[in-house]
N, C-alpha and C positions, 0 to 999 in steps of 0.2 A: 504493500500500500504506500502511495505517495501522498503528500499534502502540499497544497499551494495556498498561500496567504496573500491576498491582494491589499496593498496600501495605496489608496487612490489620491494621495496628496502630492503635489509638486510645487517647487518654488517658482517654476516658469513652465510654459507650454512650448515645446520645441516645434519648429515650423512643419515638421514631417509627421508629428505624433497624432495617432488616431486612437490611442489607448484610453481606457476609462480612468481619466485623471483630471484633477481640478487644482487650480491655483488660488481659488477664492473661498475655500471651505475649511481652512485650518481651525476655525472656531469649533468645528465638529469632531476634532480629533479624539478628545476624551470619550465622548459618547460613542464614537465609532469603535474604539478599542473595546469598550464594554460590550457592544453588540457582537463583535468578533468572538469574544469569550463565550457569550451565550450560545452562538451558533456552534462553536468548537465543542463545547461540552455536550451539546445535543448530538453532534455527529459522532462523538466518541462512545456514546452509550452502548452501541452494539458492536464495538470494535474490540478485538482481543488485545491484551497487553503485549507490548513489544512487537507490534505488527507494522509500524511505520518505519520505512527504511530511508526516507529522504523528505526534507522540507525545503520548499523554495519560497522565500519572501520576495515578492515582486511588486511592480507598480506601473505607473506612479513612481514615487521615490521613497523607499523604506527608510532612508537615512534622514528624512524630514521628521521622523518620529523618534524621540529620545529612547535609549535602551530601557530605562525604568518603566516605560509604558508597555514594553513587551514582557515584563516579568511574569504577569499572571498567565499569559499565553504559554510561555515556556514551562511554567510550573504545572500547568494543566496537562500539557502534552508529554511531559517527562516519562510517566509510567508506560506510555505507548511506543516509545522510541526503541528501535532495535539498538543493540550495542554497536558503537561506531557508526551511527546514522550520519548521513551527509546532510548538513544544514547550511543552505546557501542564503545569503541576503544580497539583493541588489543594492547599489549605492551610487550616488553622484559625488564627484570630487569636491564640490563646493560645500556640501553638507556632511560628508563623511570625515569629520574631524578625528584627531587622534583619540580624544576622549570617547567619541561615539564608537570607534573601532574597538577600543579596549572594552567598552561596555558590552558590545555584541559578542565579543570573544568570551567574556566572562559568563554570558548567558548560555553559551554552548554552540554558537555559530562557528562552523568549521571552514566556510568558504565564502569569499567575497567576490561579487561580480560587479565591476565598475562600468557605468555607462560613460565611456570615454568618447567614442565616435571618431575623434581625430585629435592629433597633437598640433594641428595647424591653427593658428589664431584666426586666419582668414576663413578657413572652412568651418570652424566652430561658430563664428559670427553668422555666416550664411545659414547654417543649420538651426540657428536660434538657441544654441547651448549657452548656459549661464555660468560656465566655468572657463578658466584659462588653461593653457597647456601646462603652466607651472603648477597650478593646483592639481591637475591630473597626475603629474609625476610625483608630487608630494604625497598624494593620497595613496598611491600604489606603494611607495616606499614606507609610509606609515603602517600600512596593512602588513607588509613584510616584517617590519620592526616589531609590531604587536605579537606576531607569531603565526599569522595565517599562512599555512603551507600551500593552500590552494587558492590562487588568485586568478580571476578571469577578467578580460576586458572586452567591451563591444567596440567594433569598428564599422563605420559605414563606408561603402565603396560604390563604384559605378555612378559617380557624379562627374559632371564636366569641370568640377573644381577640385578633383582629387589631389592629394599631396603625396608624392612618392616617399617622403620621409616618415609617414605614419608607421609603416611596417618596420622600417629600419629602427626607429625608436622603440617600438613595441617589443621587438625581438631582443632588445638589450636589457629589458626590465625583468624583475623577479616574478614572472608570471608563468603559468603552465597551461593556459587555456585562452583561446580567442574565439569569440562569436562574431562573425562578420555578416553583414546584411547589405544587400544592394538597395540603394535608395528607391523607395516606392512612393508614388504620388497619390496618397490616400484622399478620398473624398472628405470634405469638411475640415481640411487642414489648409494653412496658408500656401502650401506647395502645390495643391491640387491644380492640375492643368498646366503647370510650368514645365513643359516637356524639355525645354532648353537646359534644365538642370541635370538631366539624366543621361548617362552614357549607356545605351542599351546594347552596345556591341558585345558579342560573345568573347572577342579578343580581350576586352577589358576585364571581364569576369574571370576568364581562364588565367590570365597573367597574375591577377591578384591572388587567386586561390592557389596557384602553383607556388607562389612565393611563400605563402603561409605554410603550405603542406611540406615544404622542404625542411621546415623546423618543427612544426606541430602536425602530426598525422590527422587527416580529416576523417571524422567518424560519423558525420551527419552533414547534410547539405550546407548548414551554416555554422557548424562547430568543429573546432580543431583543438587538439591538446595532447600533451604527454600524460595528462590526467583526463579521463573521460567522465563526465558528470553522470552520476547514478540517476539523478532526477531526469535529465534529458533522455537518457536511454530508456527509462521506465515509460515515458510517454510513447516512444517509438515502438516499444514492445506491446503497447495496448494494455498496460497494467491499470488497475483501479486507482483513482486518486480523489481525495477530498478537496473541494474548492471552498475556501473560507474567505468571506468578505464580499463587499459590493463589487459586482463585475467579474467575480471569479467564476470558474466552471468546475464542476465535479463530474466524475464518471465512475459508474459501477456496473459491471456485467453488460447490460444492454440499455443503460439509461444515462443520459446526461442531465446534470442539474445546474440551473442558472439562478443564483441569488439576484436580487434587484440591482440594476446598474446605478440607480439613484441612491446616493448616500443617505439622503433624508428618509427615503422609503425603507432602506435597509436598516437604519437605526430604529425605525418604528417597529419593524418586524423582521429580525434577522433570520427567522426560521422559514420565511416564505420563499419559495423558489419555483420556477417553471421547470417542468420535466419533459424531456424529449426522449421518446422510446425509439430505439434503433432496431431495425429488422436484422435478421441474420445476414441478408445480402448487404445491407449498409456496413455491417461490421467486417464482412469478408472483403469488400472493396477497400475499406479503410486499412485493413492489414496489408493489402497490396501496396497502396500508396505510401504508407508509413515505412514499411519494410524496405522499399526501394529507395527511400530518401536517406538511408543510413546503413551502417554495417550490420544491422539486425537481420536483414534479408527476409525472404518469404518462403515458408514451407511449401513444397510442391503440392501437397494435399489441398492447399487453399484454392488452387486454380481449377477451373472447369476443363473439360476435355477440349473444348474449342480454344480456350485460352492457352492450354498447354502446347498447341500447335504453334502459336505465336512465340511462346517462351522458347521452344526448341529452335525456332528460326533465329531468335535473338542470341541464343547460346552459340549457334553456328557462326553468327556474325561477331561474336565475342563482345557483345554489348552487355551480356550477363555471364556470370560464372556460377557453376553448380558444384556444391560441396555437401556431402552427407545429406542428400535429398532436400537441399535448401538452395535457393537461387539468390545471388547477390548482384547488385548493380555496380557496373564498372565506371560509371560517370554520373555523379550526383547532380550535375548541372542540368541533365536532361531526364531526371527522375520522373517528373510528372508526365512528360511526353511518352516515355516508355510505358508507364502505368496506363495511360489513356489508350495507347496502341493495343495493349494486352486485353483490356476489358471491353474495347469497342466491338 
């Protein structure tokens, strides 16, 4: 079992961000954390002790919430954590102070994921980030000094204003994981429709990915590391996960659970959620898409007889590899295209 906790508060809204996050609702933080605890306790009622192997605190910006506010959450979850559970918290350089990092480390967080996006002042300004390159470097060094052995950073690429120094700087830092994302122009964001900002060439993506992969092995379409995140891989394997907080998503067997995206509504009733029932065919198709996007692969038994004919053709063309009755994608950049070809 995995657990995701959503923190919807941000100091500022980046120009590309479409996540459920708010810059004007900090006055709701205390009530929000109380509601999170109510939902968490309810979700844990039917869960076996020591059954959660990873926690991911995402957002939004978890580092906008002081460590003392997380204490009840961690105290509540403690009996349900497996030994040596992976506990990740996202953080932004401007709010992840040395004291914040120390506090989270003391609570049991084992891994920090920094939303860096770039080390270029020009690129940071265009993206709407509210931290400097100096702050980013200091935050990473502070996390290392505090004792976090597993440190990850996010980088955005495939822009027309990319800086070649980003990767060079990143690879010299005390990190063991990089999550890289091509810039996408999401609806209801300041960047939507500004196609001149995006470099959609395959060459751009391949060169960037090849440079990371030469140092950090790629284990998923957007993730690279000498350390592979337990939480990330749990998603790709289709494992059950609890979704705690406004805008989070939970999944169990054949159902997805959606707490309210409205912070106010969530605070009023943290136990209310929409339920989506997935058919066996929905789940089967998801296994194909997820498995081909990462090193997890897809069991041959998942494919229909018609699909197997296409799989065999892809194996002959060396686009897929088969080991122990499981197929693996040789090129994550075309993972979705391959999956669509197989199921069509």
